[in-house]
C-alpha positions in Angstrom: 0.0 0.0 0.0 2.8 2.4 0.8 4.3 1.8 -2.6 1.1 3.2 -4.3 1.4 6.6 -2.7 2.1 9.5 -5.1 5.7 10.7 -4.9 4.7 14.4 -4.9 2.6 14.2 -1.7 5.1 14.3 1.2 2.3 15.1 3.6 0.7 11.7 2.9 3.7 9.6 3.6 2.7 7.2 6.3 4.7 5.1 8.7 4.6 2.2 6.3 7.2 3.8 4.1 10.9 3.9 5.0 10.5 1.4 7.8 9.1 4.1 10.3 6.9 2.7 13.1 3.1 3.4 13.0 3.3 5.8 15.9 5.1 8.4 13.7 2.3 8.6 11.0 1.9 12.4 11.5 4.5 14.8 10.2 4.4 18.6 9.8 4.3 19.9 6.3 6.9 22.3 5.0 4.8 25.5 5.2 7.1 27.6 7.3 7.3 30.5 4.8 3.6 30.6 4.5 3.2 30.5 8.3 5.6 33.4 8.7 3.6 35.5 6.2 0.4 34.5 8.0 1.8 35.6 11.4 2.8 39.0 10.0 -0.5 39.5 8.3 -2.4 38.4 11.5 -0.4 41.0 13.5 -1.3 43.7 11.0 -5.0 42.6 11.1 -5.0 42.9 14.9 -3.8 46.5 14.7 -6.4 47.3 12.0 -9.2 45.6 13.9 -9.2 48.5 16.5 -9.8 51.1 13.8 -13.5 52.0 13.1 -14.0 53.7 9.8 -17.1 55.3 8.3 -18.0 52.2 6.3 -18.1 50.2 9.5 -20.3 52.8 11.2 -22.7 52.8 8.3 -22.9 49.0 8.4 -23.7 49.0 12.1 -26.4 51.6 11.5 -27.9 49.4 8.8 -27.6 46.3 10.8 -29.4 47.8 13.8 -31.7 50.1 11.9 -34.9 48.8 13.6 -33.5 49.3 17.0 -32.3 52.8 16.1 -35.7 53.6 14.7 -37.4 52.2 17.9 -35.2 54.2 20.3 -35.7 57.3 18.2 -39.5 56.9 18.2 -39.4 56.4 22.0 -37.3 59.6 22.4 -39.8 61.4 20.1 -42.8 60.2 22.1 -41.1 61.1 25.4 -40.4 64.6 24.1 -44.0 65.0 23.0 -45.2 63.7 26.3 -43.0 66.1 28.3 -44.1 69.0 25.9 -47.8 68.3 26.5 -47.4 67.9 30.3 -45.5 71.2 30.8 -47.4 74.4 31.5 -47.6 76.5 28.3 -45.7 79.8 28.5 -46.5 82.9 26.5 -43.9 85.3 25.2 -44.6 89.1 25.1 -42.0 91.4 23.4 -41.5 95.1 23.7 -39.1 96.8 21.3 -37.1 99.8 22.4 -34.9 102.2 20.5 -32.0 103.5 22.5 -30.2 106.4 20.9 -26.6 107.3 21.9 -27.6 110.7 23.1 -31.0 112.4 23.6 -31.8 115.2 21.2 -31.3 118.7 22.7 -34.0 121.3 22.2 -31.7 124.1 23.4 -28.3 123.8 21.8 -26.0 124.7 24.6 -22.5 123.3 25.1 -22.4 121.1 22.0 -18.6 121.3 21.9 -18.4 120.1 25.5 -20.3 116.9 24.6 -17.8 115.5 22.1 -15.9 113.5 24.7 -19.1 112.1 26.2 -20.3 111.2 22.7 -17.1 109.2 22.1 -17.7 107.2 25.3 -21.3 106.5 24.4 -20.3 105.1 21.1 -18.2 102.5 22.7 -20.1 101.6 25.9 -23.6 103.2 25.7 -25.5 100.2 24.4 -23.8 97.8 26.8 -24.7 100.1 29.7 -28.3 100.2 28.7 -28.5 96.4 28.5 -27.1 96.1 32.0 -29.5 98.7 33.3 -32.4 96.8 31.8 -31.2 93.7 33.7 -30.7 95.6 37.0 -32.4 94.8 40.2 -33.7 98.3 40.7 -35.8 98.1 37.5 -37.0 94.6 38.4 -38.1 95.7 41.9 -39.9 98.7 40.5 -41.9 96.6 38.1 -42.6 94.1 40.8 -43.9 96.9 43.1 -46.0 98.5 40.3 -47.7 95.3 39.4 -47.7 93.9 42.9 -46.1 90.7 41.9 -44.8 90.0 45.4 -48.2 90.0 47.1 -48.4 86.2 47.0 -47.7 84.8 50.5 -44.6 82.7 50.4 -43.7 80.2 53.2 -40.7 80.7 55.3 -37.7 79.3 53.6 -36.7 75.9 54.8 -33.1 76.9 55.0 -33.9 79.6 57.5 -36.0 77.4 59.7 -33.4 74.7 59.6 -30.8 77.2 60.6 -32.8 78.4 63.6 -33.6 74.9 64.7 -29.9 73.9 64.4 -28.9 77.0 66.3 -31.3 76.2 69.2 -30.2 72.6 69.3 -26.6 73.6 69.3 -27.1 76.1 72.2 -29.1 73.6 74.2 -26.5 70.9 73.8 -23.8 73.4 74.8 -25.7 74.4 77.9 -26.3 70.8 78.9 -22.7 69.7 78.2 -20.7 70.8 81.2 -18.1 68.0 81.2 -14.6 69.1 80.9 -12.4 66.6 79.1 -11.5 65.1 75.8 -15.2 64.3 75.0 -16.1 68.0 75.5 -13.1 69.1 73.3 -14.2 66.7 70.5 -17.8 68.0 70.9 -16.7 71.6 70.7 -14.6 70.8 67.6 -17.6 69.2 65.9 -19.8 72.2 67.0 -17.3 74.6 65.4 -17.2 72.6 62.2 -21.0 72.5 62.1 -21.3 76.2 62.8 -18.8 77.0 60.0 -20.6 74.7 57.6 -23.9 76.4 58.4 -22.4 79.8 57.9 -21.0 78.7 54.5 -24.3 77.2 53.4 -26.9 79.5 55.0 -27.4 83.2 54.2 -26.6 85.9 56.7 -30.2 87.4 56.7 -32.7 86.2 59.2 -36.1 87.5 58.0 -38.6 85.5 55.9 -39.7 88.7 54.1 -36.2 89.2 52.6 -36.1 85.6 51.5 -39.4 86.0 49.9 -38.3 89.2 48.2 -35.2 87.6 46.9 -37.1 84.6 45.6 -39.6 86.9 43.8 -36.8 89.1 42.2 -34.8 86.0 41.1 -37.9 84.4 39.6 -38.8 87.7 37.8 -35.3 88.1 36.4 -35.3 84.5 35.1 -38.5 85.2 33.1 -37.2 88.4 31.5 -34.8 88.2 28.5 -33.0 91.3 27.1 -31.7 91.0 23.6 -30.0 93.6 21.3 -30.7 93.4 17.6 -27.3 93.1 15.9 -25.8 96.2 14.2 -28.7 98.4 15.5 -29.7 100.5 18.5 -32.9 98.4 19.0 -33.4 96.3 22.1 -36.1 93.7 22.6 -37.5 93.0 26.1 -39.0 89.6 26.1 -41.1 88.3 29.1 -42.3 84.7 29.6 -45.3 83.9 31.7 -48.1 81.4 32.0 -50.6 84.2 31.6 -50.5 86.0 28.2 -52.1 89.2 29.7 -49.6 89.3 32.5 -46.7 88.7 30.2 -47.8 91.7 28.0 -48.3 93.9 31.1 -44.8 93.0 32.5 -43.1 93.8 29.2 -44.8 97.2 28.8 -44.2 98.0 32.4 -40.5 97.2 32.0 -40.3 99.6 29.1 -42.2 102.4 30.9 -40.2 101.9 34.1 -37.0 102.0 32.2 -37.9 105.2 30.5 -39.0 106.8 33.8 -35.8 105.7 35.6 -33.7 107.2 32.8 -35.6 110.5 33.0 -35.2 110.6 36.7 -31.5 110.0 36.5 -31.2 112.8 34.0 -33.3 115.2 36.1 -31.3 114.3 39.3 -28.1 114.9 37.4 -29.3 118.3 36.1 -30.6 119.3 39.6 -27.3 118.3 41.2 -25.3 120.2 38.6 -27.5 123.3 39.0 -27.1 123.3 42.8 -23.4 122.7 42.6 -22.9 125.5 40.0 -25.0 128.0 42.0 -22.9 127.3 45.1 -19.7 127.7 43.2 -21.1 130.9 41.5 -21.7 132.5 44.9 -18.2 131.7 46.1 -16.7 133.0 42.9 -18.7 136.2 43.1 -17.5 136.9 46.6 -13.9 136.3 45.6 -14.3 138.6 42.5 -15.7 141.5 44.6 -13.0 141.1 47.2 -10.2 141.2 44.5 -11.8 144.3 42.8 -11.9 146.2 46.1 -8.2 145.4 46.8 -7.3 146.6 43.3 -9.1 149.9 43.6 -7.6 150.6 47.1 -4.1 149.9 45.8 -4.6 152.2 42.8 -5.7 155.0 45.1 -2.8 154.6 47.3 -0.3 154.6 44.4 -2.1 157.2 42.4 -2.6 154.9 39.5 -5.1 156.0 36.9 -6.3 153.6 34.2 -8.4 154.5 31.2 -9.8 151.0 30.9 -9.0 147.5 32.2 -5.9 147.3 30.0 -4.6 150.9 29.5 -3.2 153.4 32.1 -2.9 157.3 31.7 0.9 157.3 31.7 1.0 154.5 29.1 -1.5 156.4 27.0 0.6 159.6 27.2 3.7 157.8 26.3 2.0 156.4 23.3 0.8 159.8 22.2 4.2 161.4 22.7 5.8 158.7 20.7 3.4 159.3 17.9 3.9 163.1 18.1 7.7 162.7 18.1 7.5 160.6 15.0 5.4 163.2 13.3 7.7 166.1 14.5 10.7 164.3 13.0 8.9 163.9 9.7 7.9 167.6 9.7 11.5 168.7 10.6 12.9 166.5 7.8 10.4 167.9 5.3 11.2 171.5 6.4 14.9 171.0 6.1 14.5 169.5 2.6 12.4 172.4 1.4 14.9 174.9 2.9 17.9 173.2 1.2 16.0 173.1 -2.1 15.1 176.8 -2.0 18.5 177.9 -1.0 20.4 175.8 -3.5 18.1 176.4 -6.5 15.6 179.0 -5.9 14.3 179.2 -9.5 13.1 175.6 -9.4 11.9 175.5 -5.8 8.3 174.6 -5.2 7.6 177.7 -3.1 9.0 180.0 -5.8 7.1 178.3 -8.6 3.9 178.4 -6.6 4.3 182.2 -5.7 1.9 184.2 -7.9 3.8 187.5 -7.2 7.0 186.1 -8.6 5.2 184.6 -11.5 3.6 188.0 -12.3 6.9 189.7 -12.1 8.4 187.1 -14.4 5.6 187.7 -16.9 6.1 191.4 -16.9 9.8 191.0 -17.2 9.4 188.6 -20.1 7.2 191.2 -21.9 9.7 194.0 -21.2 12.5 191.8 -22.3 10.7 191.0 -25.5 10.0 194.7 -26.1 13.6 195.6 -25.4 14.8 193.0 -27.9 12.4 194.2 -30.5 13.6 197.9 -30.0 17.2 196.8 -29.9 16.9 196.1 -33.6 16.1 199.8 -34.2 17.7 201.7 -31.3 21.0 201.6 -29.5 21.4 200.9 -25.8 21.9 204.5 -25.0 18.7 205.4 -26.5 16.4 206.8 -23.8 13.6 204.5 -24.5 16.1 201.6 -24.4 17.4 202.9 -21.1 13.9 203.2 -19.7 13.1 199.6 -20.7 16.4 198.4 -19.1 15.6 200.2 -15.9 12.1 198.6 -15.7 13.7 195.1 -16.3 16.2 195.7 -13.5 13.5 196.8 -11.2 11.5 193.6 -11.8 14.6 191.5 -11.2 15.1 193.2 -7.9 11.5 192.6 -6.9 11.8 188.9 -7.9 15.0 188.5 -5.9 13.3 190.1 -2.9 10.4 187.7 -3.1 12.8 184.7 -3.3 14.6 186.0 -0.2 11.3 186.3 1.6 10.3 182.7 0.7 13.8 181.5 1.9 13.3 183.3 5.2 9.8 181.7 5.6 11.2 178.2 4.9 14.0 178.8 7.4 11.5 179.9 10.0 9.4 176.7 9.4 12.6 174.6 9.8 13.5 176.3 13.0 10.1 175.8 14.4 10.1 172.1 13.5 13.4 171.6 15.1 12.3 173.3 18.3 9.1 171.3 18.4 10.9 168.0 17.9 13.3 168.8 20.7 10.4 169.7 23.0 8.5 166.5 22.2 11.6 164.4 22.6 12.3 165.9 26.0 8.7 165.3 27.1 8.8 161.7 25.7 12.0 161.1 27.7 10.3 162.3 30.8 7.2 160.1 30.2 9.4 157.1 29.6 11.1 157.7 33.0 7.7 158.0 34.6 6.6 154.6 33.0 9.7 152.9 34.2 9.2 154.2 37.6 5.5 153.2 37.5 6.3 149.7 36.3 8.5 149.3 39.3 5.6 150.4 41.5 2.9 148.4 39.7 4.0 144.8 40.3 1.5 144.3 43.0 -1.1 146.2 41.0 -0.7 143.8 38.1 -1.0 140.8 40.4 -4.2 142.2 41.8 -5.4 143.0 38.3 -4.7 139.5 37.1 -6.6 138.1 40.1 -9.5 140.3 39.2 -9.5 139.2 35.6 -9.3 135.5 36.5 -12.2 135.8 39.0 -14.2 137.7 36.5 -13.7 135.0 33.8 -14.6 132.2 36.2 -17.6 134.1 37.4 -18.8 134.7 33.8 -18.3 131.0 32.9 -20.2 129.8 35.9 -23.0 132.2 35.4 -23.3 131.0 31.8 -23.4 127.4 32.9 -26.0 128.1 35.5 -28.2 129.8 33.0 -27.8 127.0 30.5 -28.6 124.3 33.0 -31.6 126.2 34.2 -32.9 126.6 30.7 -32.0 123.2 29.2 -32.8 121.1 32.3 -36.5 121.7 32.0 -36.6 120.7 28.3 -34.3 117.6 28.4 -35.7 114.8 26.3 -35.3 111.1 26.7 -33.0 109.0 24.5 -35.2 105.9 24.9 -38.3 105.4 22.8 -40.8 102.6 22.6 -41.0 101.3 19.0 -43.5 98.5 19.5 -45.6 97.8 22.6 -46.1 94.3 23.8 -49.3 92.8 22.6 -51.1 89.9 24.3 -49.7 86.8 22.6 -52.2 84.5 21.0 -50.4 81.2 21.2 -47.9 79.8 23.7 -44.2 80.3 23.2 -43.3 77.2 25.0 -43.3 74.3 24.8 -42.1 74.2 21.2 -43.6 71.0 20.0 -41.5 70.8 16.8 -38.3 71.7 18.5 -38.8 69.4 21.4 -39.8 66.6 19.0 -36.6 67.2 17.0 -34.6 67.2 20.2 -36.3 64.0 21.4 -35.8 62.4 18.0 -32.1 63.4 18.0 -31.6 62.3 21.6 -33.2 59.0 20.7 -30.9 58.6 17.7 -27.9 59.4 19.8 -29.0 57.0 22.6 -29.6 54.4 19.9 -26.2 54.9 18.4 -24.7 54.6 21.9 -26.5 51.4 22.5 -25.4 50.1 19.1 -21.8 50.9 19.8 -22.1 49.4 23.3 -23.6 46.2 21.9 -21.0 46.0 19.2 -18.2 46.6 21.6 -19.3 43.5 23.5 -20.0 41.6 20.3 -16.8 40.0 19.2 -18.3 38.0 16.4 -17.5 38.1 12.7 -20.2 40.6 11.5 -19.1 41.5 8.0 -17.7 39.6 5.1 -14.7 41.9 4.5 -13.5 41.3 8.1 -12.4 37.8 7.3 -9.4 38.8 5.2 -8.7 41.9 7.2 -8.7 40.3 10.6 -8.0 36.6 10.0 -5.5 37.1 7.2 -6.9 34.3 5.0 -9.0 34.5 1.8 -12.8 34.6 1.9 -13.9 31.9 -0.4 -17.6 32.4 -0.1 -20.6 33.9 1.6 -23.5 31.5 2.3 -26.9 33.2 2.8 -29.2 32.3 5.7 -32.3 30.5 4.4 -35.2 28.8 6.1 -35.2 25.0 6.0 -37.6 23.3 3.6 -39.9 20.9 5.4 -39.6 18.2 2.7 -35.8 18.2 3.0 -33.6 16.8 5.8 -30.7 19.2 5.3 -30.3 22.7 3.8 -27.3 21.4 1.8 -29.7 19.4 -0.4 -31.1 22.8 -1.8 -28.0 22.9 -3.9 -29.4 19.8 -5.7 -33.1 20.3 -5.5 -33.0 24.1 -6.2 -30.1 24.5 -8.6 -30.9 28.1 -9.4 -31.5 29.1 -5.8 -29.4 31.3 -3.6 -27.9 28.4 -1.6 -26.8 26.6 -4.8 -25.3 29.8 -6.3 -23.4 30.5 -3.1 -21.8 27.1 -2.9 -21.0 27.1 -6.6 -19.2 30.4 -5.9 -17.2 28.5 -3.1 -16.5 25.7 -5.5 -15.2 28.1 -8.1 -13.0 29.8 -5.5 -11.5 26.5 -4.5 -10.8 25.7 -8.1 -8.6 28.8 -8.3 -7.1 28.4 -4.9 -4.1 26.5 -6.2 -2.2 26.3 -9.4 -3.3 22.7 -9.8 -7.0 23.5 -9.4 -9.3 22.5 -6.6 -7.7 20.5 -3.8 -8.2 16.8 -4.2 -8.4 16.2 -0.5 -10.3 18.7 1.7 -11.2 18.9 5.3 -14.1 21.1 6.3 -13.9 22.3 9.9 -15.1 25.1 12.1 -14.5 26.7 15.5 -17.4 25.0 17.4 -20.5 23.1 16.5 -23.6 24.3 14.7 -21.7 26.7 12.4 -22.6 25.0 9.1 -19.5 22.9 8.4 -21.6 19.7 7.8 -23.9 21.6 5.5 -20.9 23.1 3.7 -19.2 19.7 3.4 -22.4 18.1 1.8 -23.1 21.1 -0.4 -19.5 21.2 -1.7 -19.6 17.4 -2.3 -22.8 17.9 -4.4 -21.2 20.7 -6.3 -18.0 18.9 -7.2 -20.1 15.8 -8.1 -22.1 17.9 -10.6 -18.8 18.5 -12.4 -18.7 14.9 -13.5 -15.9 13.5 -11.3 -16.4 11.0 -8.5 -16.6 12.6 -5.1 -16.3 10.8 -1.7 -17.9 12.6 1.3 -16.5 11.2 4.5 -18.1 12.1 7.9 -14.9 12.4 10.0 -16.7 14.0 13.0 -17.0 10.7 14.9 -18.0 12.5 18.1 -21.1 14.2 16.7 -21.9 12.8 13.2 -24.6 14.6 11.2 -24.1 13.5 7.5 -26.3 10.4 7.9 -29.1 12.5 9.3 -28.8 15.0 6.5 -29.1 12.3 3.9 -31.6 10.2 5.9 -29.5 7.0 6.0 -28.2 4.7 8.7 -25.0 5.0 10.6 -24.4 1.5 11.8 -21.3 1.1 9.8 -18.8 3.8 8.8 -15.4 5.4 9.2 -14.9 4.3 12.8 -15.4 0.7 11.7 -12.8 1.1 8.9 -10.2 2.8 11.0 -10.6 0.3 13.8 -10.4 -2.6 11.2 -13.7 -4.2 12.3 -15.5 -4.1 8.9 -14.6 -4.7 5.3 -14.1 -1.5 3.4 -16.4 -2.5 0.5 -19.5 -2.1 2.6 -18.8 1.4 3.9 -18.9 3.7 0.9 -22.5 4.2 -0.2 -23.9 5.7 -3.4 -26.6 8.5 -3.3 -29.3 9.6 -5.7 -26.9 12.4 -6.8 -24.7 11.1 -9.6 -21.0 10.7 -8.8 -21.5 11.3 -5.1 -20.6 8.6 -2.6 -20.9 8.9 1.2 -19.1 7.3 4.1 -20.8 7.9 7.4 -19.0 8.3 10.7 -20.1 4.9 12.1 -20.5 4.1 15.8 -18.9 6.6 18.1 -15.5 5.2 19.2 -14.0 5.7 22.7 -11.1 7.7 21.3 -11.6 9.1 17.8 -8.3 11.0 17.8 -6.4 7.7 18.2 -8.2 6.2 15.2 -7.4 9.3 13.1 -3.7 9.2 14.2 -3.1 5.8 12.8 -2.1 5.0 9.2 -5.5 3.7 8.2 -6.8 7.1 7.1 -4.0 7.6 4.7 -4.5 4.2 3.3 -8.2 4.9 2.9 -7.5 8.1 0.8 -4.9 6.3 -1.4 -7.3 3.5 -1.9 -10.1 5.8 -2.9 -7.9 7.7 -5.3 -6.7 4.5 -6.8 -10.3 3.5 -7.4 -11.0 6.7 -9.4 -12.4 9.0 -6.7 -11.4 12.5 -7.8 -12.3 14.6 -4.8 -12.3 13.4 -1.1 -14.1 15.8 1.3 -14.0 15.2 5.0 -16.6 16.7 7.3 -14.2 17.3 10.2 -14.8 18.0 13.9 -14.5 21.5 15.4 -11.0 22.8 16.2 -11.5 24.2 19.7 -11.5 21.7 22.6 -10.6 18.8 20.4 -7.5 17.4 18.7 -9.4 15.5 16.0 -9.3 18.4 13.5 -5.6 19.0 14.1 -4.8 15.4 13.5 -7.1 15.2 10.5 -5.7 18.4 9.0 -2.1 17.1 9.2 -3.1 14.0 7.1 -5.1 16.0 4.5 -3.4 18.6 2.3 -6.1 21.3 2.5 -8.4 22.7 5.2 -11.5 24.8 4.6 -12.7 26.8 7.6 -16.3 27.6 8.2 -17.5 30.5 10.4 -21.0 31.6 11.2 -21.7 35.3 10.7 -22.7 37.3 13.8 -22.1 34.2 15.9 -18.6 32.9 15.8 -16.3 35.1 18.0 -13.2 36.5 16.5 -11.1 35.6 19.5 -12.3 32.0 19.2 -11.4 31.9 15.5 -8.0 33.4 16.2 -7.4 30.7 18.9 -8.5 28.0 16.5 -6.2 29.4 13.8 -3.4 29.6 16.4 -3.8 25.9 17.1 -3.7 25.1 13.3 -0.7 27.3 12.9 1.2 25.5 15.7 0.4 22.2 13.9 1.8 23.7 10.6 -1.7 24.0 9.0 -2.8 27.0 6.9 -6.5 27.0 5.9 -7.2 27.5 2.3 -9.8 30.0 3.1 -13.0 30.7 5.1 -16.6 30.3 4.2 -19.0 32.6 6.0 -22.3 30.9 6.6 -25.8 32.0 7.7 -25.2 35.6 6.5 -27.8 38.2 5.9 -27.7 41.5 4.0 -26.4 43.2 7.1 -23.2 41.0 7.1 -22.2 41.7 3.5 -21.1 44.6 1.5 -23.0 43.4 -1.5 -26.5 44.1 -2.7 -29.4 41.9 -1.6 -29.1 38.2 -2.2 -31.9 38.4 -4.8 -29.8 40.8 -6.9 -26.5 39.0 -6.2 -27.1 35.3 -6.3 -30.4 35.5 -8.3 -28.9 37.3 -11.3 -30.9 36.4 -14.4 -33.5 34.2 -12.7 -36.7 35.3 -14.3 -38.6 32.0 -13.7 -37.7 29.7 -10.7 -37.3 26.1 -11.8 -39.3 23.5 -10.2 -37.7 22.0 -7.1 -36.9 18.3 -7.3 -37.6 16.4 -4.0 -34.6 14.5 -2.7 -35.2 10.8 -2.1 -33.3 8.6 0.4 -30.3 6.7 -0.9 -30.4 3.1 -2.1 -29.0 0.3 0.1 -25.2 0.5 0.5 -23.1 -1.0 -2.3 -19.6 -2.4 -1.9 -16.8 0.0 -2.9 -15.3 -2.6 -5.3 -18.6 -2.7 -7.3 -18.9 1.1 -7.4 -15.5 1.4 -9.0 
């Protein structure tokens, strides 16, 4: 038998070859490189398993959508219930316009308000908002509307404090022991007293507590809001009574305006009183300084023409002007004198003299007549002499007139010189008097400056008093009511839509929290793509979860009776994946195992055997789970004889392999449950069985193996078969258990070909629905063929 083993299967070499004893039938396969790669990939998968991406979140939401919807509806109903149970509140709104500065009817002191205007631009609106929130305004409205007339009970905190105080005093009076107990008691008393002082208020009247409670409650119902980028303020009041809400809002506006006017009037009144007091004091100081100035002027004989000019100063100014004019006159007289003396014929006075001009005209006539007669007569002619005498007489007269003019100009020059000297002398004397007066008037100037200062201050204060008196009575308010509060028609709270949205959102958030909490405790394989990412092995197929057909014993038979159904399509996909899993095609020997029981490994074994049999080659399905056999129940056949009989050598091999109604499919059941199945699998009989079946023409040998965890059967079986297919149930098999099972396989040198994920739903896959995925092109469902039980068992030799 050992000589018939194929030379290229070192994993099937049993103890019969090479003289090795039967106890050494198992040997590790040479898969160290693949194991190392698997270890590295598993470590990387462990790191990626802790990362939750958006796709995983969306899958969780889809998976638990009904729970999310239920919790959201519960939150919505709870919010609606709370909304309808709460007392409806009405909102009344009064709109105010707050200007930076009130308009002034009397325009006094506009320049003085520039600095105030700059401050108002920065802080005016914030100040008005805080004034609207002030306690003074709240108490005024409360008093006007008598909102505090409701009798409030004495606060519990005050009663508790008084009772504790009485108890403490009573205990202190009764405790007269002196010792460590008294010291401890005093310590606790001090601690208690300090605690009460920290926790209890300092007041001791119930009225003040009631007042504080009313004011606090009132301020909580009032909301002040400024409209952005405007000088408009909204005063909003919430109350269970719509009429009272409107009254409070309007009273807030009117009280605020009244308080603002009162503050302005008080400010004007205070300013007027202060200015009048300062005005009286300034007036007294002005009168006193004026009296001192007048007395000093009388003592020093100081005469002033006005507040700024004295007599001496005025005289000095006049003499200075006169001296300047005298110098000008003297220079002019000297100029005229020099002109007349040096060139009398062209002098102005000579040319302007009518007498001289008349003489010159007469002389010109006589000279003309003389020249005319000179043409006829000689110079000694009497007539010529007479004309010559007349001409000489006229020249003498002209010269005499010139001398008179020169003497007159000389007299004017002398007069100007004397006048200048006199004025200069007087100016010099006046200057000396001024210098002497300045030395004497130092105190006078001090007194005069004091008088001027007091007079200016008095005039300024008098002006301010008059302006305040006139403008204070016509001061307008800078606050105006834009819209009065109207009685609201409908409640403001509760807001049904908003509360419903909040409740719905809270329900969704709570539902998501529950989903994440559940998923954090759920360590199962939930999605198909987690197989390769976490386990590091290929995913060979995804088997949908279907309901069992009543006329069938096993779901695996659906692959035969319903060839176009979802189950058949899914297992055909697994078969195709196995055909491409190796370079030689599908594994000839295959063990199907799982983590624990009831994960679908027996169904997968039977379904794969049916699919491979439909290819035309002979397929042997062997139930190797001798602890909990299920293949015979799935096919509806007996289990009196099977694998355990063959491995123990108590039954001929020809009576164990049975044909089925499915062409090319033969089944070997598990047989009676042996005391130690792992010992039977360890022996060389299993290898001999596989070699014998392959020699008889069986193309595929599929073992329905036992689970990995808790048993050694699957490890032993996997060591004797070259390929292992792992089955995991979606949303059931825990990842940690699968990793433990893979770790056991890896320690035995076994690397699974892949994983088949069974009992999946649309929540466990990234695909479309199974109708669209596996039912592609199925317009008409074929009629399902009922599966009949197998015929009586036939010898293996006859089957071949």
